C-alpha positions as CSV (number, residue, x, y, z in Angstrom):
1,M,0.0,0.0,0.0
2,S,1.4,3.4,-1.0
3,S,2.1,5.9,1.8
4,V,-0.5,8.3,0.3
5,R,-3.1,5.6,0.3
6,R,-2.2,4.5,3.8
7,I,-2.6,8.1,5.0
8,G,-6.0,8.3,3.3
9,V,-7.2,5.2,5.1
10,L,-6.0,6.5,8.4
11,V,-7.8,9.7,7.9
12,L,-11.1,7.9,7.0
13,V,-10.9,5.7,10.0
14,T,-10.2,8.6,12.3
15,L,-13.0,10.6,10.9
16,S,-15.4,7.7,11.2
17,F,-14.4,7.3,14.9
18,L,-14.9,11.0,15.7
19,V,-18.3,10.9,14.1
20,A,-19.4,7.7,15.8
21,V,-18.5,8.7,19.4
22,P,-20.6,11.8,19.6
23,A,-23.5,9.9,17.9
24,S,-23.3,7.2,20.6
25,A,-23.1,9.7,23.4
26,A,-26.0,11.6,22.0
27,A,-28.1,8.4,22.0
28,R,-27.8,8.1,25.8
29,P,-30.8,9.7,27.4
30,A,-30.1,12.6,29.8
31,P,-31.0,12.0,33.5
32,V,-34.2,13.5,34.8
33,S,-33.8,16.5,37.2
34,L,-36.3,16.8,40.1
35,R,-36.5,19.3,43.0
36,V,-37.9,17.6,46.1
37,L,-38.8,18.9,49.5
38,S,-39.6,17.2,52.8
39,Y,-41.3,19.4,55.4
40,N,-42.9,18.8,58.8
41,I,-45.4,21.7,58.7
42,H,-46.5,21.4,62.4
43,T,-50.1,21.8,61.3
44,G,-49.3,25.3,59.9
45,I,-48.2,26.6,63.3
46,G,-44.9,28.5,63.2
47,S,-42.2,28.8,65.8
48,D,-44.0,31.8,67.1
49,G,-47.1,29.6,67.9
50,V,-49.2,31.3,65.3
51,L,-51.3,29.4,62.8
52,D,-50.6,30.8,59.3
53,L,-51.2,28.5,56.4
54,D,-50.3,31.3,53.9
55,R,-46.9,31.5,55.5
56,T,-46.5,27.7,55.2
57,A,-47.5,27.9,51.5
58,G,-45.0,30.7,51.0
59,A,-42.2,28.8,52.5
60,I,-42.9,25.8,50.2
61,R,-43.4,28.1,47.1
62,A,-40.0,29.7,47.7
63,T,-38.2,26.4,47.2
64,R,-39.7,25.8,43.7
65,A,-40.0,22.1,44.5
66,D,-41.6,19.8,42.0
67,V,-42.6,17.2,44.7
68,V,-43.2,17.9,48.4
69,A,-43.7,15.5,51.2
70,L,-45.6,17.0,54.2
71,Q,-45.9,15.7,57.8
72,E,-48.3,16.8,60.6
73,V,-51.1,17.8,58.2
74,D,-54.6,18.4,59.7
75,V,-57.8,17.7,57.7
76,H,-60.8,18.9,59.7
77,W,-58.9,17.7,62.7
78,A,-59.1,20.3,65.6
79,A,-59.6,23.9,66.6
80,R,-55.8,24.3,66.5
81,S,-56.1,24.4,62.7
82,E,-59.6,25.8,62.6
83,F,-60.9,22.4,61.4
84,R,-59.7,23.2,57.9
85,D,-58.5,20.8,55.1
86,Q,-54.9,21.8,55.1
87,A,-53.9,19.3,52.4
88,R,-56.4,20.6,49.9
89,E,-55.8,24.3,50.8
90,L,-52.0,24.0,50.4
91,A,-52.5,22.2,47.1
92,C,-54.8,25.0,45.9
93,R,-52.5,27.8,47.0
94,L,-49.5,26.1,45.3
95,R,-51.4,24.9,42.3
96,M,-50.2,21.3,42.8
97,R,-51.8,17.9,42.8
98,V,-52.2,16.4,46.3
99,F,-52.5,13.0,47.9
100,F,-53.4,12.9,51.6
101,A,-52.7,9.8,53.6
102,P,-54.4,9.9,57.1
103,I,-52.7,8.2,60.1
104,Y,-55.9,8.9,62.1
105,D,-59.4,9.0,60.8
106,L,-61.9,9.7,63.5
107,D,-65.6,10.5,63.9
108,P,-66.5,14.2,63.9
109,L,-67.0,16.1,67.1
110,T,-70.5,17.2,65.9
111,P,-72.9,15.2,63.8
112,G,-72.8,16.0,60.1
113,A,-69.3,17.5,60.2
114,P,-66.4,16.0,58.1
115,R,-64.4,13.2,59.6
116,R,-61.4,14.3,61.6
117,Q,-58.1,13.2,60.0
118,Y,-54.4,13.8,60.6
119,G,-51.5,12.5,58.6
120,V,-49.0,13.0,55.8
121,A,-49.4,14.3,52.3
122,I,-47.6,14.4,48.9
123,L,-47.9,17.5,46.6
124,S,-46.7,17.3,43.0
125,R,-46.5,19.5,39.9
126,L,-46.2,16.3,37.9
127,P,-48.7,13.6,37.2
128,M,-49.4,11.1,40.0
129,P,-51.1,8.1,38.2
130,H,-51.0,5.9,41.3
131,T,-51.3,6.6,45.0
132,E,-51.6,4.4,48.1
133,N,-51.8,4.7,51.8
134,H,-49.8,1.8,53.3
135,E,-49.8,0.5,56.9
136,I,-46.7,0.4,59.1
137,T,-46.3,-0.3,62.8
138,R,-47.5,2.5,65.0
139,L,-48.1,3.3,68.7
140,S,-51.2,5.4,68.7
141,T,-51.3,8.8,70.4
142,V,-55.2,8.9,70.4
143,E,-56.0,5.6,72.0
144,Q,-56.1,4.6,75.7
145,N,-53.3,2.1,76.6
146,P,-52.1,1.7,73.0
147,V,-49.9,-1.2,71.8
148,P,-47.8,-1.3,68.6
149,K,-49.9,-2.4,65.7
150,P,-50.3,-1.8,61.9
151,A,-51.9,1.6,61.1
152,P,-52.0,3.7,57.9
153,G,-50.1,6.9,57.1
154,F,-47.2,5.7,55.0
155,A,-47.9,7.5,51.7
156,E,-46.8,6.3,48.2
157,A,-47.2,8.2,45.0
158,V,-45.9,7.2,41.6
159,V,-44.7,10.5,40.0
160,V,-44.0,10.6,36.3
161,A,-41.2,13.0,35.2
162,K,-40.4,13.1,31.5
163,G,-41.6,9.5,31.1
164,V,-39.7,8.2,34.1
165,A,-41.9,6.7,36.9
166,I,-40.5,7.5,40.4
167,H,-41.9,6.0,43.6
168,V,-42.2,8.7,46.2
169,Y,-42.9,7.8,49.8
170,A,-43.8,10.2,52.7
171,T,-43.4,9.1,56.2
172,H,-43.4,10.3,59.8
173,L,-41.7,7.9,62.3
174,D,-42.4,7.5,66.0
175,Y,-41.1,10.3,68.2
176,R,-40.6,8.5,71.5
177,P,-37.1,8.0,73.0
178,D,-37.5,4.2,72.9
179,P,-36.4,3.2,69.3
180,A,-38.4,-0.1,69.2
181,V,-41.4,1.3,67.2
182,R,-39.1,3.2,64.8
183,A,-37.1,0.0,64.2
184,A,-40.3,-1.9,63.3
185,Q,-41.4,1.0,61.1
186,V,-38.1,0.9,59.2
187,A,-38.5,-2.8,58.6
188,D,-42.1,-2.3,57.4
189,M,-41.1,0.5,55.0
190,L,-38.3,-1.5,53.5
191,R,-40.7,-4.4,52.9
192,I,-43.2,-2.1,51.2
193,M,-41.0,0.1,49.0
194,S,-40.8,-0.8,45.3
195,P,-37.6,-1.5,43.4
196,G,-36.4,1.1,40.8
197,P,-36.1,4.8,41.4
198,T,-37.3,5.4,44.9
199,L,-37.5,8.5,47.2
200,L,-38.2,8.3,50.9
201,L,-38.9,11.7,52.4
202,G,-40.0,12.5,55.9
203,D,-39.5,13.2,59.6
204,F,-37.6,10.2,60.9
205,N,-37.4,11.5,64.5
206,A,-33.8,10.1,64.7
207,A,-30.3,11.2,63.9
208,P,-28.5,9.6,60.9
209,D,-26.3,7.4,63.1
210,A,-29.3,6.0,65.1
211,P,-29.1,2.2,65.1
212,E,-32.7,1.8,64.2
213,L,-32.1,3.7,60.9
214,A,-29.1,1.6,59.9
215,P,-31.1,-0.8,57.7
216,L,-32.2,2.1,55.6
217,W,-28.7,3.1,54.7
218,D,-28.1,-0.4,53.2
219,R,-30.6,0.5,50.5
220,L,-30.9,4.3,50.5
221,T,-28.7,7.4,50.6
222,A,-29.6,10.6,52.5
223,A,-29.0,13.9,50.7
224,P,-26.3,15.7,52.7
225,T,-27.9,18.5,54.7
226,G,-27.6,20.2,58.0
227,L,-29.7,20.4,61.2
228,T,-33.4,20.7,60.9
229,Y,-34.9,20.9,64.4
230,P,-36.0,23.1,66.2
231,A,-36.4,25.7,63.5
232,D,-35.2,28.7,65.4
233,V,-31.9,27.2,66.6
234,P,-31.5,23.7,65.1
235,E,-29.8,21.1,67.2
236,K,-30.8,17.9,65.5
237,R,-31.0,16.4,62.0
238,I,-34.2,14.4,62.0
239,D,-35.8,15.4,58.6
240,Y,-34.6,13.7,55.4
241,V,-34.6,13.4,51.6
242,T,-33.3,9.9,50.9
243,F,-33.1,8.0,47.6
244,S,-32.2,4.6,46.0
245,S,-29.5,3.7,43.6
246,G,-30.0,5.2,40.2
247,V,-30.6,8.6,41.9
248,R,-28.0,11.1,43.0
249,A,-28.2,14.5,44.8
250,R,-26.8,17.4,42.7
251,A,-27.5,19.9,45.5
252,A,-29.1,19.8,49.0
253,T,-29.9,22.4,51.6
254,V,-32.0,23.3,54.7
255,P,-33.9,26.5,53.9
256,E,-34.2,28.9,56.8
257,T,-37.8,29.5,57.8
258,L,-39.8,29.8,61.0
259,A,-43.1,28.8,59.4
260,S,-43.0,25.5,61.4
261,D,-41.1,24.2,64.4
262,H,-39.0,22.2,61.8
263,R,-36.9,23.4,58.9
264,P,-37.6,21.8,55.5
265,V,-35.1,19.7,53.5
266,L,-34.7,20.6,49.8
267,A,-32.7,18.5,47.3
268,T,-32.1,18.7,43.6
269,L,-31.9,15.1,42.3
270,E,-30.9,13.4,39.1
271,I,-32.7,10.2,38.2
272,R,-31.0,8.0,35.7
273,R,-33.2,6.7,32.9
């Protein structure tokens, strides 16, 4: 082969390689970006003890979150929240879809009034084609002499972002010093959660190094954030955005707000297609 012909072949091979690599890279779908928020809203009562649902909505709106998990949500529950439907009112203020999952569902105080409910909620700017209220172990705060038993209030919503289905779970774990109920709740949640892209958001009422949370970290990663409770001078990290493999945190923060006794946790996530 002549030197001129050899050079020509090398040029052709090189050009074909340079053309092929960008085409292959372009064929790989870009990850889906999602802004998610977990927020214990303390039934709309701020650190100043004042009920102000507009303030709660403003704190959420400022984060520009696509998906929000809320804890301590009242729906016609008590005078402390004026017996209002906080889940629906927040959804209307924020122009988001809502799924409310009651932990407690009690008879009204007066005949003909709506049922009294308290629990967690998921708000979303994206379609939620499937929602479900799962049971996990709970120790009731409204029953006389309660014992741990299955009860609802572990919310699941399938959120579809650019064709990718993501299982989002909202939870509120037991607050008592004894970790036994939280340990049972962790086991229950791990049994319930679906494979694939998964987000678990909520108030875990335990620090990251708490032994009862250890099984979660075998399957999930917590977005790196600071302290969340109490809101005025945080001393503990008990509120989380966590995610499964196939998801990574591009950014995470704890916004400063006194709209609740907790601070929210905000994370920008990338979900691999």
